[in-house]
N, C-alpha and C positions, 0 to 999 in steps of 0.2 A: 431244752436249748439253753446253752450258757454263753454269755457274751462277756468279753474282757475289755474294759475301757480304762484309759489312763486317768481321766479326771471327771468329776461331776460335770455334766452337760454333754459329754461325748456320747453317752448312751442315747440321748435325744437327738443330737445333731446328726450322727452317723446312722443310727439304727432305730430311731424312735417309732417310725411307722411299722417296721417289721416287728418290733417288740409288741406294740399294741395289737397288731393283727394276730399274732400267734397266741398272745395272752388271752385275747377275746375268744379264740377258738378252743381254749382249754389246755393248751400246751403249758407245761411247767417251765417258766422262764426264770433263769437265775442271772442276775447282773453282778459282775465283780468289778469294783472300782479300785484302782491301784494307789491313788493319792487323794488328798482333799482339795487339790487345786489351789493351794495357798498362794501361788505366784500369779494368779489371773489378774488381768487388768479390769478395773471396775468401771462400769458405765454410769450408774447414778451418782452424781456429785455428792449427794447427802451421805453416801456410804464410803466415800473416799478414804476415811481414816481406818477402815478395816484392812487396808492394803499391807503387803509384806514389809514395805518401807515405813509404815506408820505403826498402828497397833498390832499388826500381824494376826488379825482375828478372822481373816477371810475364810480360812478353811472350815472353821466351825459354822460360819454362816452358810457356806455352800453345802454342808451336810443337810441342813434344813431344806435348802432348795432341791437337793437331790431326792430327798424323801417325798417332797411334793410332786416332783417330776415322775418318780416311780409310781406313785399313786395314780397320776393321770394316765400312765401307760398300762396300768393293770399289773404291775410287778409287785409281788408279795415276798419275793426271795432276793434280797440284796445283801451282798457281802463286801466288806473292805478287805483287800488282800493283806493278810497278816494281822488283821484287826484294825480298828479305826485309828488313824494317825501313825501307823507303823512306818510308812515311807512318805516322804514329802515330795510335792511337786518340784521337779527339777528346773522348770522354766525352759525357755527356748535355748537352742544350741548357742554356746559361747557366752552366756550370761553368768554372773557371779553365783546365782542360785545353783548352778551345776555342781558347785563345790561344797554345798551345805552337807554336813555330816550325815543327815538323814535323807538326802536326795535319792529319789528312786533309782537313778542311774548309777549312784555310788553303792547301792546295795548289791549283795551277792546274787548273781543270776541263778546259781544253783538253789539258794535258799528260797528265792521268789518263785522259781519253777516248782519246787517241792510244796510250797504253801498252796499254789494253784492246783497242782496235781492232787493234793488231798481234798480240795473242794470238788474237783471233777470226779474223783473216785467216789465221793459221798453222794453227789447229785446224780451221777451216771447219765449225762446228757448224750443224746444221739448226735447232736449238732453243736459245734463250738464256733464262735464268731469272734474275730478280732481284726486288727489292721493288717495291711500288707507289709512287706519288708522295709518300706520307706516310712511306715507309720502314717500313711495317707498324705502327709505334707512335710515330713522330716522332723517332727518334734521328737526330741530324745526319749521322752516318756512313752510315746506311742511306739517307737521302735523297740524299746525294752518290753513293752506289753506284747508286741508281736513275738519277740524272741522267746519269752517265757511261756507264752501260750503254745507255740509250736512244740517246745520241749515238753511241756506238761501234758498236752493232748497226746503226744506220741508215746507217753509213758503209761497211758490208761487204755485198756483194750476196748472199753465200751463206746468210745467216740467213733462214730461211723463217717462223719464228714467234718472238715474244717473249712470255713469260708473266711475270706478277707472282705471287709466292707470297703467299697470304693465309690467314687462318683463318676457318672457318665459324662463324657465330653459332649455328646450330642444333646442329651437332655438339659445339661447346664446351659449350653449355648442357646437352645430354644427358649429356655426360661429367662435368660438375660435379655434376649431380644424382646420378649413380651414385657419385661420390666421397663424397657426403654420407652414404651408407650404410656406408662403410668404418669398421670400428672402429680406434681408435688412429691415425688419420691424423696424421702428425707435423707437418703444416703447416695453416695456416688456409685455409678455402675463400675463393675470390675473391668480392668484392662485385659486385653488378650493375654492368656496364659497366667493370669493372676490368681485364679481359683484352682485348687488341686483337683485334677480330673484324670481319668485314664481313657485310652482309646476304647471305643465300644467293642472292637473286635476281641479285646481281652476279657470282656465280661461274660461270665458263664450263666449267671442267674439274675433274672429281673423279677423282683417281688412287687406286685401291685399293692400299694398302700393307700390308694385313693379314698377308700372307705374309712381310713383311720387317721387322716390328716388332722381332724379336729383334736384327737387325743395327742398327736405329735405337737401341735401348736400349743396346747395347754402345757405340755411338758416343757417346751422351749420357753414359754412365758414364766414358768416357775423358776428358771435360771436367770432371773432378772438382773443379777450383777454382771452377767456375761453376754446376754442375748437380748436384742430388741426385735420385736415382731410387728409387722404391719397389722392394723386392725382386721383387714380382710384375710390375713394368713397367707398372702401370696409371696411374701418375702421376709427375710430377716437380715440382721447385721450383727456382727460381733463388735468389739470395742474399736476396731479399725474403721468403722463406718462405711464398709463396702457392702453393697446390696448383694444378697444371695437369693436366688429363686427357690421357692418350694416346689418340688416336682412330684409327679404322681406315683413314682416308683422308687425303690431303693435297690442298689446294685451290688453284686457280689462276684468274687472270683473264687471258684472251687479250688482249694489247695490240696485237699486230700479226700479220698473216698470216691465212690461210684458217681459218675455224672448222669447216669440213666434216670430220667424223671426230674432232674434238678433244674430244668430251664426256667421254671416259674415258681418253684416251691423249694425251700431249703430242705424240706422233708420228703419231697417227691420221690417215689420209688422205694422209700424205706418202709420196713415193716412197723 
């Protein structure tokens, strides 16, 4: 299995339970990260000077966080697209970082897809995972990761399925409702429509990760510049201070390949 993510921490936020589940079962899991996440907002005040508008050293710090997260999830094969530091975090849509000469979205789509196709051809994964065409929530780097993954996976014959990682509207709503009953929640609850979700009718595959949430929470805690996690592991928040529930499954939309057997297993029905 090969997963393509835009920044350090995305592998844990979007697919951490899935990675831990399949790595624990003996599946060879390759994680490809496209940037170092240099434009991320920093939660701990003591690390504020790492930021892009200060020392601009956050990318290197996040490499170490990513290594710790991969270790927590059982990943032994991690790659940076094009080599470490080849492309830079573009930041959110419409910010000045979009115009940085090394910004991921300013790079050549063809070159990026070729770099990824070379990794896919080498690893020969049956299953490839990335974001949907909106990048999950509209981040330009996520959308570019989607675009190059679709192109690269389509150029390699060995890939049997391509999935988009998504979040369930129903599971998220139930999780937020449960958080409302927690005393002393340190973050505010999300407003209606504030968290990125898809309608459950669009979801093709539900992967039970309940037995691997401890590993996922360890991975999220490793990304301490970007993520805060409740001690009991029931919720987390990014730098925006919005509580997000930890749910018992991770959700996918099958974009390519046979759907037979894929309802609860990314590999279901494959040889």
